[in-house]
C-alpha positions in Angstrom: 53.1 22.4 -37.8 49.6 21.6 -36.4 48.9 22.6 -32.8 48.7 19.1 -31.5 52.2 18.3 -32.9 53.7 21.4 -31.3 52.0 20.4 -28.0 53.7 17.0 -28.2 57.0 18.5 -29.0 56.8 20.7 -25.9 56.0 17.6 -23.8 59.0 15.8 -25.3 61.2 18.8 -24.4 59.9 18.9 -20.8 60.4 15.2 -20.4 63.9 15.4 -21.8 64.9 18.2 -19.4 63.5 16.4 -16.4 65.2 13.1 -17.4 68.5 14.9 -17.7 68.1 16.4 -14.2 67.1 13.0 -12.7 69.9 11.2 -14.5 72.5 13.7 -13.2 71.0 13.3 -9.7 70.7 17.1 -9.5 67.1 17.3 -8.4 64.6 14.9 -6.9 60.8 15.5 -6.8 59.4 15.0 -3.3 56.5 16.1 -1.1 58.1 18.1 1.7 57.2 17.1 5.3 55.7 19.7 7.7 58.3 22.4 8.4 60.4 21.6 5.3 60.8 24.2 2.6 61.2 23.3 -1.0 63.5 25.1 -3.4 61.3 27.2 -5.7 61.7 26.4 -9.4 60.4 27.6 -12.7 60.5 26.4 -16.3 61.9 28.4 -19.1 60.6 27.7 -22.6 62.5 28.8 -25.7 61.7 28.5 -29.4 64.8 28.1 -31.7 64.3 29.1 -35.3 66.4 28.5 -38.4 67.7 31.3 -40.6 64.7 30.8 -42.9 62.3 31.3 -39.9 61.2 27.7 -39.8 61.1 25.9 -36.4 64.4 24.3 -35.4 63.6 23.1 -31.9 61.8 23.7 -28.7 63.9 24.0 -25.6 63.0 23.7 -21.9 65.1 24.5 -18.9 64.2 24.0 -15.2 65.8 26.7 -13.1 65.9 27.6 -9.4 64.2 30.9 -8.6 67.1 32.8 -7.1 64.9 35.8 -6.4 63.3 34.0 -3.5 66.6 33.0 -1.9 68.7 34.8 0.6 72.2 33.9 2.0 72.4 34.1 5.8 75.5 32.9 7.6 76.8 31.2 4.5 73.6 29.2 4.1 71.1 29.6 1.3 67.6 30.0 2.7 64.3 30.1 0.8 62.2 33.1 1.8 58.9 31.6 0.6 57.6 28.0 0.1 56.3 27.3 -3.4 54.0 24.3 -3.7 55.0 21.7 -6.2 58.6 22.7 -6.3 61.6 20.3 -6.2 64.1 19.8 -3.4 67.7 20.2 -4.2 70.0 17.2 -3.4 
């Protein structure tokens, strides 16, 4: 598969993941106001291959960075603000 095609397939995978999150009303993208802290996120990229080692599909998952969260008094708090992250709804 030429490099440009793989790049386009990753873009499709990312768009599909973001669309599924928006459709499920799980996350919204927003610019936090002063004093607000965003939920830190990261994307996981995974290549699935067939038994003959050919490319099956490219998968993307958007996940919350739990390593930057602490629970205090039953409330999840973010210990660090990460620019460009999403706010959980």
